N, C-alpha and C positions, 0 to 999 in steps of 0.2 A: 659727632656721630662716630661710633666705634667702627673700625675698618672691617670689611668683609674678609674673613680669613679663608673661606672656602670658595672655590671657583663655582661650585654648583649653586651657591646662594645667589650670586649674580644671575646665573642662568634661570633660576626659579623666578626671580623678580621680573626679568625681561619676558619670560614666557607668559606670566600673568598679564602684563601690559599688552602684549601682542594678542593674547586670547581675547581680552576685553575689547580691544580695537576691532578685531574680526567680528566679535559678537555684535557690536554696534553697526558695522557695515551690513551684516546679514539681516539684522532687524529692519534697518532703514531702507536698504536697497532691495532686499529680496523678500521682505515681510516674513522672515523666518521667526517662528514663535520661540520665546524663551520664558523662563519662570523665575520669580523671586521667592525664596523659601527660607525658613529657619534652618539653622545648622543641623538640627537633630531630626530633620525629615529624611525619608528614604530617597536620597539623591539617586540611587541606582535605578529606580523606576524611571526617572527622567532621562538618565543616560541611555537606558535600554530603548527608549522611544526617540532618541536623538533630539531631545529638548534641552538645550543648555540651561544651567541654573546659575543664578547669582545668590550667594548666601547673604542674608540680611546682616549677620554678624561680621562677615568679611568686609562688606561695604561700610559698616560702621567703623571697623578698625581702620580702613583706608581713609575715611573722612577725618577721623581723629588724628592719624599720622600726618595728614596734610594741614593740621592745626585749624580746621574749619568748624569743629564741634561747638566752641563757644558762640559763634555767630548764629548757627542754626538753632541751638538750644535756647538762646535768649529770644530769638524770634518766635519759637514755639511757645515760650512762656508768655510773651506779649499777646499771642493769639488766644490765650486762655487755657492752654494745656498745663496741668499742674506740675509743680516742681518735683514731686516725688515719683513721677513717671519713670519707668525703666529706660535709662538712656541708651543702653546697648541695643535694645529692640526698636526704640522709637527714633533714634538719630537718623537712620536712612529715610524714614518717612519724612522727617523734618527737611532733609535735603530736597525732597520733592515739593512739599507744601510751601517751603520758604526758600525756594531756589532763587528768588530775586535778591537775597541778601549777599550771596556769594556764589560764584560758579562751582558746580560740583566737580569732583575729581574726574579726570580722563573724559570729560565731555558729558558726564552724568548718565543716569539710567534711562534708557528708552522705555516705552510702554511695554509691559510684559503681557503675555497671553494669560497668565495665571499667577496668583500668589497662594502660597500654602504654608501652614504652620501646624505643629502639634500644640495642643492647648495645655501647656505646662505651667502657666502662671495666670494671674488674674487679668493682666492687661493685654495679652498678646492678641486675643481675638478682636478686641476693639481697635487696637493699633493697626493691624493688617486690614481690617474691614474699611477703616477710614482711608488708608493708603490705597487700597484697591479702588475705592470710589474716586479718589483723586486721579488715578490713572485711567479710569473707565474700564477696569479689568475685573476678572472674576476672582473671588477668594474662596479657597476650599480648606476648611479646618479639619484636622485629624484629632480625634480624642486620644487621651493619654491615660490608660488604665493603670491604677496603682498596684504595686506588688502586695500580695498577702503573705508570701513566704520569702524570707531573706536568709538563706543558708550562709554559713561562714565561708570565707575565702572563695568568693564568686569567681575570681579570675582563674582558679584551678578547674572550674566546671564549664566555663563559658565556651570553650572551643568544641568539645565533643559532646557534652551533656547539656547543651543549651536548651533543648526541649523540656527537660526536667527542671532546669534552673529557673526558667522564666515563666513557667506555669502554662499548661496547655490552653486553658480558657482565655488567658490574656493574649496568647499568640494567635488563636483563632479569631479573636475580636479584632486584632490589628490587621490580620489578613483580609478580613471583611472591609476594613477601612481602606486598605490598599486597593481593593477592587474598585472602590468608588473613585479613587485617584486615577487608576488605570483607565477607567471609562472616560474620564475627563481628558486624559492625554490622547486617547484614541480619537476622541471627537476633535481635539485641537489639531492633530497631525494628519488625520484621515488614514491612519495606519493601524494594523492589528498588533497587539502586544505579543511579543515572542518570549515565551518562558525559557526556552533553551538559551536564548541570548542573555537573559538575566543570569542564568546559571554560569555561563562562561565569564560574564563580567565579575561575578562574585568569586570565582576561582582566581581571577586576576587580582581582585582585592586581597585575597589571601596571600598571593605572592608578594604583593607590594608591602603588606604589613609584616611579612616574614623578614624582608630587608630591614624594615624599621626595628624589628625585634633584634636583629643582629647589631644595629647601631646602638640600641639601648644597652645590650650586653657589653659592647666595646667600651661605652662610657662608664658603666659600672665597674669593669675590671681594670681600666687604665689607671696607672699610678696618679696621673693628673688628668683633668677634664680636657678631652681633645677638641671639643667644639662648644662654643658658647651657647647658652640657652636660646638667645634670640635667633641664632642661625639654625638651631634645631627647629624652631617654630617656622621660620621662613621656608625651609626645605620640606618639612612635613606637611604644612597646610597647603602649599601650592599643589602638592600631589593629592591631598585628601579631598579637595573640592572636585577633582577629576578622577577619583579613585577607581582603580581597575582598568583604566585606559592604558593603551600602549605607552603613551608619554609618561603617565604617572608611574608605571612599573619601571620604565627605563630610568626615570629620574630618581626613584627610590634606590635603585641599584647603583647609580652614579654617586649618590649621597653615601651609601654604605661603603663603596670603594674608596672614596676620598677620606672618610673618617678612619677606615681600616688602615690606610696608608699612613695617616698621621700617627695612629697608635703604634704601628710597626716602627716608624721612624722616631718615636719619642717626642713628637711635636705636641705641645700643650697650648691650649687657648690662652692661658695665663701662666707663663713659666714660673712666676713667683707664688703660685697657688699654695695657700695654707688652710683655707676654709672653703667648705662646699655648702651652698645654700639652696634650699628648695623654694620655689615660688608656687604657691597654691592659689589657683584662681586663673581667670582669663588674663591675657597680656595687658600690660599697661601701655596701651597703644599710643598715647599722646606723649610718652616720655620713655622711649626704649633705651635711651642713654643711661637711665637709672640702673640698668642691669650690669653695666661695666664701671659704675661709679666707685666701687669699693675694692677694685683690683689693686690699684697702685699702693694704697696705704695698708690694706688688711690682707691682701692676697685672697680676697673673698670672691669666689666665682659662683654664679648661679648655674647649677648643674642640672636641675630638674624642673620641668613643668608638665602639665597633664598632656600636652599636645603630642609629644613623641611617645610618652609612656602608655597612653590610652589606646593607641592604634593596635598594637599586638594583643592586648588583653580584651579590648572592647569590640574589635571588628572581626578578628579571625573566626571563621565558622567552618568546621569540617563536617562533612556529611550533608551534601547539598541535593539530596533526592527531592526535597521540597524547597526550592529556592525562595519562594515567597514567605514561607514559614521561617526559614533561616534568617531572612532579611528582617522579619518582624522581631526576631529575638535580638537582633543588633540594635533595633530602634527603641524597643519598648521600655527599657530600664536605664537609659542614659542618666536620668536625674538621680536615681538611686546610686548608680555606680560612681558618679562624679561629685555629688553634692550631699546626699542624704545619709544619715547614720542608719544602721551600722556599717553599710557597705563602703561609703566614701572614706571614712576615717580608718577603717581596717586596711583598705587598699593603700592609702597614702602612707600609713606607718610602714607597711611592707616595702613600699617604694623608697622611703627614707632610709631604711636599713640597707637595701640593695645598693643604693647610690652613695652610701657612707656620708649622709648629710650631717653637718655639724649644727645647722640651725634651719628654721623655716620662717618665711614671711607669708602671711595668709591675708589675701585681699578680700575685704568685705564691701561690696558696692551696695549701699543701703537701699537703692531703688530697684535692685534686681533680686527678687526673692528666691528664685530657684537656685542661684549660685551663691546665696548667702545664708540660707536657713540652717544648714548643717555645720557652719564654720566653727561654732563654739565647741561642738563635739570633736571636730578635727583637731582643733588646738589642744583640747584636753588630752586626746589620745597621743598626740605627738609629745606633749610634755611628760606624760606618763611613761613614754618610751625613752625619756631622757634627752629629748631634742628641744632646745629652747625655741620659743615661738614669739614672734612680734606680729600682732594684728595690724593690718593696714586698712584704715577706713577711708576709702577713696573710690573713684569710679574709673573703670577701664577706658572709657572714651570721653568723659567729661573733664576737661582740664580747668574748669572755672574755679574749683576749690582746691586745686593741687598746688601746694607751695613746694616747688622742687628743692629749694635750698633747705627748708626746714625738714622735709622728709629725709633728705640725706643726712642731716644732723641727727635726726631721731634714730635712723638705722645705725649710724656710727656709735651713738650712745649704747644702743642695744648690743652691738658687737663687742664694745669695750667692757660692758658691765656683765654680760651673760655668756658670751661665746668665747672670746679670747681668753678670759680668765679661766673658763672651764677647760679649754683645751690645754692650757699650761698646767693646770692641776692634774 
């Protein structure tokens, strides 16, 4: 395991453990409701109603990091679930349905009051419906209307001109969906929804993401990468799941301060840095050591992932006169922004240039359509921009087909044949 170079990284991990332990106590001892949701759902609505949420993808990443995914996924296949099912979204369900094969992390998930997801792929409605049935809980799906207009350089429009960018009819449709979710949360909590509280929360999200934007700028400008990609992810995502809260804002500020001090003092994550690599896709949660495996021989540092970069461009919304509509604008086009052409490839090429990337590795999980459908376009765009690309066909949480040694050899060949030679020339 690579050492944690930042003090705030350890603090973020310990906070998540303590938060989850308190959640379990609240649910079991005080019958406090909580929800299980997909990562792209409007978490702010739950926070406004004081309903804690566990992200399906966060729980999948934790299961995978604990090396439990092979046991759960094998058990799922034995029960008749097909091999091509999206592992990222179904692994947490497997930990509930097949909990007898291995103990779940941190004591496992208690029964939620509600499960919710945006219907962004073919399987998610059925996965969460089956999971909800196993819990004896309610499932509320949210529709995902597609974009008809895709203006160039969306990130230059998304903060101030978001109503224009994301199309009025789509935003109104999403707001109507939000009202259905709000009605459920009001019934669960016995409390009325407070629109002004949502506005204040979203202002807090803006402050948090502004700190992350400073960190991104520091990384882009520094002569050498001051913080490894996996520590970027740990600090960013610990705050994103609780975004806009006092703790999340304070942690983002602490992260900014620590990275800024490292840049000021000339501290590099890898003092021998010679190559900067982008990682395009979700984290490789079952093998995070992969991201430091090429530092010693090649001076190759993973400098970029979507987790830090997307916060400032995808979440900041100025002009909160209608906070529900602004929240809809943050939710409605995540797929287009992160995965689908032309928006995803255009943004990622821009990020590659800003971060001075020498190469990119692009993860394609074959069972996860939303995060794989646009990858060929991303690869082509990067190559056309002069950035060599290595496609990685693997799953972010399923370690069963991952050959760690062979993948390291494959990346080494790629670096030798396409990247090192290019930088020398």
